[in-house]
Backbone as a printed PyTorch tensor [residue, N CA C, xyz], in Angstrom:
tensor([[[ -1.6360,  11.7420,  14.0140],
         [ -0.8190,  13.3860,  14.5140],
         [  0.4750,  12.6100,  15.7660]],

        [[  1.3770,  12.6700,  15.4240],
         [  2.8310,  12.2820,  15.9990],
         [  3.0500,  13.4810,  16.4900]],

        [[  3.4160,  13.3900,  18.1820],
         [  3.8880,  13.9740,  18.6680],
         [  5.2840,  13.4200,  19.6900]],

        [[  6.3930,  14.4290,  19.4330],
         [  7.6560,  14.2350,  19.7410],
         [  8.0420,  15.8090,  19.9970]],

        [[  8.9300,  15.0680,  21.4760],
         [ 10.1000,  16.7290,  21.7660],
         [ 10.5800,  17.0790,  20.4240]],

        [[ 10.8210,  18.2510,  20.1850],
         [ 11.2100,  18.9140,  19.3320],
         [ 13.2340,  18.8120,  19.4070]],

        [[ 13.3840,  18.3680,  20.3700],
         [ 15.0270,  17.6690,  20.6050],
         [ 14.8730,  16.4710,  19.9060]],

        [[ 13.9490,  15.7250,  19.7150],
         [ 14.1190,  13.8560,  18.6720],
         [ 13.9980,  14.8080,  17.1150]],

        [[ 13.4960,  15.8380,  16.9940],
         [ 13.6380,  15.4930,  15.3620],
         [ 14.9040,  16.9120,  14.9670]],

        [[ 15.4470,  16.1430,  13.7790],
         [ 17.0050,  16.9630,  13.3060],
         [ 16.3770,  18.6270,  13.1230]],

        [[ 14.9650,  18.9220,  12.5150],
         [ 14.3500,  20.5410,  12.6380],
         [ 14.7420,  21.1330,  13.8040]],

        [[ 14.4550,  20.3470,  14.7430],
         [ 14.3640,  21.3020,  15.9990],
         [ 15.8290,  21.2420,  16.7610]],

        [[ 16.4600,  20.2590,  16.4690],
         [ 17.9670,  19.9990,  17.0860],
         [ 18.1580,  21.2900,  16.3300]],

        [[ 18.3950,  21.3880,  14.8710],
         [ 19.2880,  23.0510,  14.5140],
         [ 18.2300,  23.7890,  15.0980]],

        [[ 17.5170,  23.8770,  14.9980],
         [ 16.8350,  25.2850,  15.3920],
         [ 17.5830,  25.5870,  16.9470]],

        [[ 17.4830,  24.7090,  17.7540],
         [ 18.2930,  25.2030,  18.8360],
         [ 19.1580,  25.2810,  18.6930]],

        [[ 20.3280,  24.5890,  18.2310],
         [ 21.9980,  24.8350,  18.0160],
         [ 21.7730,  26.1540,  17.1570]],

        [[ 21.1860,  26.6510,  16.4100],
         [ 21.4110,  28.1090,  15.7180],
         [ 20.9080,  29.0250,  16.6700]],

        [[ 20.1820,  28.8870,  17.6800],
         [ 20.1630,  29.6710,  18.5650],
         [ 20.4840,  29.8530,  19.5520]],

        [[ 21.3180,  28.4290,  19.8730],
         [ 22.5130,  28.5920,  20.9920],
         [ 23.6480,  29.3900,  20.6120]],

        [[ 23.7020,  29.4750,  19.3050],
         [ 25.0120,  30.1030,  18.7250],
         [ 24.9080,  31.1060,  18.3990]],

        [[ 23.6880,  32.2360,  18.3810],
         [ 23.4360,  33.2070,  18.2300],
         [ 23.1960,  34.2890,  19.5660]],

        [[ 23.4390,  32.9280,  20.8980],
         [ 23.5850,  33.7450,  21.9090],
         [ 25.0250,  33.5390,  22.7360]],

        [[ 25.6430,  32.5250,  21.7640],
         [ 27.3210,  32.5200,  21.8860],
         [ 27.5820,  33.7350,  21.4280]],

        [[ 27.0100,  33.9070,  20.0260],
         [ 28.1970,  34.8670,  19.4180],
         [ 27.9480,  36.4890,  20.2860]],

        [[ 26.8650,  36.5500,  20.6160],
         [ 26.2540,  38.3230,  21.5410],
         [ 27.0240,  38.4000,  22.4650]],

        [[ 27.1000,  36.8570,  23.7040],
         [ 28.1260,  36.7190,  24.5330],
         [ 29.6020,  37.1200,  24.8250]],

        [[ 30.0440,  37.2550,  23.4670],
         [ 31.3750,  37.3560,  23.0620],
         [ 31.9270,  36.0650,  23.0340]],

        [[ 31.2850,  34.5950,  22.6860],
         [ 32.3770,  33.7680,  22.3450],
         [ 32.1740,  33.0580,  21.3460]],

        [[ 31.9780,  33.6220,  19.8920],
         [ 32.1840,  33.7540,  18.5730],
         [ 32.7720,  32.0230,  17.7460]],

        [[ 33.7700,  31.5430,  19.0580],
         [ 34.2970,  29.7960,  18.6560],
         [ 33.8060,  29.0300,  18.8410]],

        [[ 32.8920,  29.4550,  19.8510],
         [ 31.4390,  28.1130,  20.5420],
         [ 30.0350,  28.6540,  19.1830]],

        [[ 29.9020,  29.8140,  18.7650],
         [ 29.1600,  30.0210,  18.2630],
         [ 29.5550,  29.2610,  16.5570]],

        [[ 30.4370,  29.4390,  16.0920],
         [ 31.2810,  28.4520,  15.0600],
         [ 31.2100,  27.0990,  15.0620]],

        [[ 31.3230,  26.4470,  16.4770],
         [ 31.7310,  25.3130,  16.4280],
         [ 29.7900,  24.7990,  16.2260]],

        [[ 28.8190,  25.4870,  16.6880],
         [ 27.2870,  25.2090,  17.1770],
         [ 26.8900,  25.1700,  15.9390]],

        [[ 27.0720,  26.4870,  14.6270],
         [ 26.5150,  26.3260,  13.5910],
         [ 27.2380,  25.5250,  12.5510]],

        [[ 28.2660,  24.6690,  12.6800],
         [ 28.6370,  24.0410,  11.9050],
         [ 27.9490,  22.3670,  12.6380]],

        [[ 27.6760,  22.6600,  13.3680],
         [ 27.0560,  20.7090,  14.1960],
         [ 25.7660,  21.1800,  13.3970]],

        [[ 24.9350,  22.5060,  13.8170],
         [ 23.5880,  22.9500,  13.0080],
         [ 23.3820,  22.5340,  11.3090]],

        [[ 23.8950,  22.6320,  10.8340],
         [ 24.4670,  22.5120,   9.1860],
         [ 25.0550,  21.6510,   8.5710]],

        [[ 24.9820,  20.6680,   9.4630],
         [ 25.2290,  19.1880,   9.8630],
         [ 24.3740,  18.0160,   9.6120]],

        [[ 23.8060,  18.9750,  10.0630],
         [ 21.9860,  18.0440,  10.0710],
         [ 21.0840,  17.7780,   9.1850]],

        [[ 21.6440,  18.6950,   7.7350],
         [ 20.7860,  18.7000,   6.7470],
         [ 21.5070,  17.5470,   5.6650]],

        [[ 20.4380,  17.2860,   5.1760],
         [ 20.7000,  16.1640,   4.0120],
         [ 19.9390,  16.2220,   2.9080]],

        [[ 19.6990,  16.9980,   2.0820],
         [ 18.8410,  17.2630,   0.9030],
         [ 17.9830,  18.3420,   1.6420]],

        [[ 17.0410,  18.3250,   0.8360],
         [ 15.5040,  19.4470,   0.8040],
         [ 14.9860,  19.1180,   1.9950]],

        [[ 14.4180,  19.7290,   2.6790],
         [ 13.3380,  19.4600,   3.5500],
         [ 12.1230,  19.1720,   3.4270]],

        [[ 11.8390,  18.1290,   3.8500],
         [ 10.6450,  17.5660,   3.7210],
         [ 10.1270,  17.3430,   2.2300]],

        [[ 11.3640,  16.4550,   1.8600],
         [ 11.2730,  16.2280,   0.0290],
         [  9.8790,  15.1880,   0.0990]],

        [[  9.2590,  15.5370,  -1.0290],
         [  8.2150,  14.6220,  -1.1200],
         [  6.9550,  14.6840,  -1.0030]],

        [[  6.8010,  15.6010,   0.0880],
         [  5.5740,  15.9700,   1.0390],
         [  4.8900,  16.6500,  -0.1150]],

        [[  3.8310,  16.5590,  -0.3150],
         [  2.6930,  17.3110,  -0.8460],
         [  2.2160,  18.3950,  -0.3230]],

        [[  1.9730,  19.7050,  -0.7410],
         [  0.9370,  20.5920,   0.3320],
         [  1.0700,  21.9940,   0.2960]],

        [[  0.5960,  22.9350,   0.6960],
         [  0.9390,  23.9850,   1.0760],
         [  1.6820,  23.9540,   2.1470]],

        [[  1.3050,  23.1350,   3.4280],
         [  2.1310,  23.2670,   4.6330],
         [  3.1720,  22.7660,   4.4650]],

        [[  3.5720,  21.5880,   3.8350],
         [  4.6760,  21.1690,   3.8530],
         [  5.6870,  22.1380,   2.4130]],

        [[  4.5850,  22.8630,   1.7820],
         [  5.7080,  23.9170,   1.0290],
         [  6.4930,  25.0100,   1.6080]],

        [[  5.2990,  25.4200,   2.4340],
         [  5.3660,  26.7250,   3.9510],
         [  6.6890,  26.1870,   4.6920]],

        [[  6.6130,  25.3790,   5.4130],
         [  7.8310,  24.5370,   5.6470],
         [  9.2920,  24.6320,   5.1140]],

        [[  9.2850,  24.0800,   3.7410],
         [ 10.1900,  23.3530,   3.1240],
         [ 11.2740,  24.8510,   3.5710]],

        [[ 10.0430,  26.0140,   2.5310],
         [ 10.9710,  27.4240,   2.4540],
         [ 11.0130,  27.9790,   3.6950]],

        [[ 10.3530,  27.6900,   4.1430],
         [ 10.9880,  28.5500,   6.1320],
         [ 12.3840,  27.8350,   6.3980]],

        [[ 12.6870,  26.6830,   6.5060],
         [ 13.8620,  25.3130,   6.7830],
         [ 14.4510,  26.0360,   6.1410]],

        [[ 14.3240,  26.1180,   4.6900],
         [ 15.4170,  26.4190,   3.7790],
         [ 16.4370,  27.9230,   4.0020]],

        [[ 15.0140,  28.9210,   4.4090],
         [ 15.4890,  30.2190,   4.9560],
         [ 16.3600,  30.1160,   5.5500]],

        [[ 16.3030,  29.3590,   6.8350],
         [ 16.9340,  29.3030,   8.2400],
         [ 18.1530,  28.9610,   8.0580]],

        [[ 18.6010,  27.4620,   6.4830],
         [ 19.9250,  27.2820,   6.8710],
         [ 20.3790,  28.3880,   5.8970]],

        [[ 19.9020,  28.8880,   5.1270],
         [ 20.5220,  30.3080,   4.0480],
         [ 20.7960,  31.0240,   5.3830]],

        [[ 20.2730,  31.2250,   6.0720],
         [ 20.3390,  32.4930,   7.3920],
         [ 21.7780,  31.9010,   8.3240]],

        [[ 21.7960,  30.5580,   8.2320],
         [ 23.1120,  30.0160,   9.2480],
         [ 24.1180,  29.3170,   8.8510]],

        [[ 24.2510,  29.1360,   7.5710],
         [ 25.4760,  29.3050,   6.4570],
         [ 25.4310,  30.8410,   6.5880]],

        [[ 25.2620,  31.7140,   6.2860],
         [ 25.8060,  33.2880,   5.9010],
         [ 26.1930,  33.6160,   7.0850]],

        [[ 25.5410,  33.4660,   8.7980],
         [ 26.4480,  33.5660,   9.8560],
         [ 27.3490,  33.0670,  10.5860]],

        [[ 27.4320,  32.0740,   9.7190],
         [ 28.6550,  30.9950,  10.4080],
         [ 29.9160,  31.4860,   9.3590]],

        [[ 29.5020,  32.1490,   8.0210],
         [ 30.5380,  32.5440,   7.1760],
         [ 31.1940,  33.8780,   8.0710]],

        [[ 30.3520,  34.6770,   7.9230],
         [ 30.5960,  35.9580,   8.7490],
         [ 31.2650,  36.0030,   9.7060]],

        [[ 31.2800,  34.9660,  10.5640],
         [ 31.9640,  34.4910,  12.2420],
         [ 33.5340,  33.9880,  11.6880]],

        [[ 33.6360,  33.3050,  10.3440],
         [ 34.5160,  32.1840,  10.1310],
         [ 35.3590,  33.8730,   9.2090]],

        [[ 35.2240,  34.9310,   8.5490],
         [ 35.5620,  35.9910,   8.1560],
         [ 36.2780,  37.2320,   9.0240]],

        [[ 35.5900,  36.7110,  10.2830],
         [ 36.1570,  37.9380,  11.5020],
         [ 37.0230,  37.1510,  12.3820]],

        [[ 36.8560,  35.8740,  11.7600],
         [ 38.3680,  35.4350,  12.9630],
         [ 39.0690,  34.7660,  11.5470]],

        [[ 39.1550,  35.6740,  10.3620],
         [ 40.1180,  35.2650,   9.9300],
         [ 40.6040,  34.0950,   9.2330]],

        [[ 39.3590,  33.5230,   8.9000],
         [ 39.4140,  32.3100,   8.3860],
         [ 38.8100,  32.3660,   6.6230]],

        [[ 39.8660,  33.0120,   6.3220],
         [ 39.4140,  33.5110,   4.3270],
         [ 39.1500,  32.4300,   3.6070]],

        [[ 39.9530,  31.9670,   3.4430],
         [ 40.3590,  30.9820,   2.8470],
         [ 39.0920,  29.9230,   2.6660]],

        [[ 38.7220,  28.7790,   4.3770],
         [ 37.8170,  28.6200,   3.5430],
         [ 36.3160,  29.0190,   3.4420]],

        [[ 36.2440,  30.6520,   4.0690],
         [ 35.1800,  30.8370,   4.0020],
         [ 34.3920,  31.4460,   2.4750]],

        [[ 35.9610,  32.0210,   1.9050],
         [ 35.8540,  31.9350,   0.1440],
         [ 35.1680,  30.6160,  -0.8720]],

        [[ 35.8480,  29.4950,  -0.3470],
         [ 34.9200,  28.3860,  -0.9850],
         [ 33.9430,  27.9230,  -0.5310]],

        [[ 33.2660,  28.1760,   0.7080],
         [ 31.9620,  28.3270,   1.1610],
         [ 31.0010,  29.3870,   1.1410]],

        [[ 31.0660,  30.5980,   0.4850],
         [ 30.6130,  31.5430,  -0.1300],
         [ 30.4370,  30.8000,  -1.5960]],

        [[ 31.4270,  31.0280,  -1.8940],
         [ 30.9990,  30.3840,  -3.7250],
         [ 29.6950,  29.3250,  -3.7940]],

        [[ 30.0640,  28.4910,  -2.9000],
         [ 29.2920,  27.2430,  -3.0430],
         [ 27.5850,  27.7620,  -2.1800]],

        [[ 27.8370,  28.6180,  -1.7260],
         [ 26.4930,  29.1080,  -0.8550],
         [ 25.6440,  30.2000,  -2.1920]],

        [[ 26.8270,  30.9360,  -2.6670],
         [ 25.8490,  31.7950,  -4.2330],
         [ 25.7280,  30.5270,  -5.3240]],

        [[ 26.6850,  30.0350,  -5.7890],
         [ 25.9120,  28.7360,  -6.5110],
         [ 24.5620,  27.6750,  -6.1310]],

        [[ 24.1800,  27.5130,  -5.0850],
         [ 23.3920,  26.8380,  -4.2560],
         [ 22.2120,  27.9320,  -4.2610]],

        [[ 22.4300,  29.2280,  -4.1150],
         [ 21.2290,  29.9490,  -4.0570],
         [ 20.7660,  29.7940,  -5.6930]],

        [[ 21.8650,  30.5750,  -6.4240],
         [ 21.2460,  30.3740,  -7.8320],
         [ 20.6610,  29.2600,  -8.4080]],

        [[ 20.8000,  28.2080,  -7.7850],
         [ 20.2480,  27.3580,  -8.6120],
         [ 18.8460,  26.8180,  -8.6810]],

        [[ 18.7430,  27.1000,  -6.8550],
         [ 17.4260,  27.5030,  -6.1140],
         [ 16.6360,  28.6220,  -6.7700]],

        [[ 16.9100,  29.4770,  -7.4020],
         [ 16.2120,  30.6580,  -7.9910],
         [ 15.9440,  30.4050,  -9.5790]],

        [[ 16.9070,  29.5410, -10.3350],
         [ 17.3020,  29.4040, -11.2290],
         [ 15.5960,  28.9420, -12.4590]],

        [[ 14.9060,  28.0850, -11.5850],
         [ 13.4860,  28.1390, -11.7690],
         [ 12.2940,  29.0780, -11.7510]],

        [[ 12.6230,  30.3360, -11.0960],
         [ 11.5200,  30.8770, -10.2190],
         [ 11.4670,  32.1470, -11.8660]],

        [[ 10.6100,  32.6990, -11.6100],
         [ 10.3980,  33.8640, -12.4690],
         [ 10.8230,  35.4860, -12.3160]],

        [[ 11.3820,  35.4620, -11.1050],
         [ 11.8690,  36.7980, -10.5050],
         [ 12.9440,  36.7000, -10.8180]]])
């Protein structure tokens, strides 16, 4: 077992920055919320826990992927509400493409 502070792990940093962004948005500071979400999303490098087998790793991979999509959606919403539609359209197109490719192999 490895014990480290959540702040020492990128997923912990991501979760913390997303939570801070949520508080900023709620407190009426959408610019700071946008910066925090952008920073949180730059921590991602490919699929979470790539190459780790087993049901626990798969569950965590799924959970983290859902959190990533939610953060991207929140960021896009902030950008659209802030009038930054040009960037948001390109990012929305990428989000839809990513979501489609992730679901392409499923039977749903």
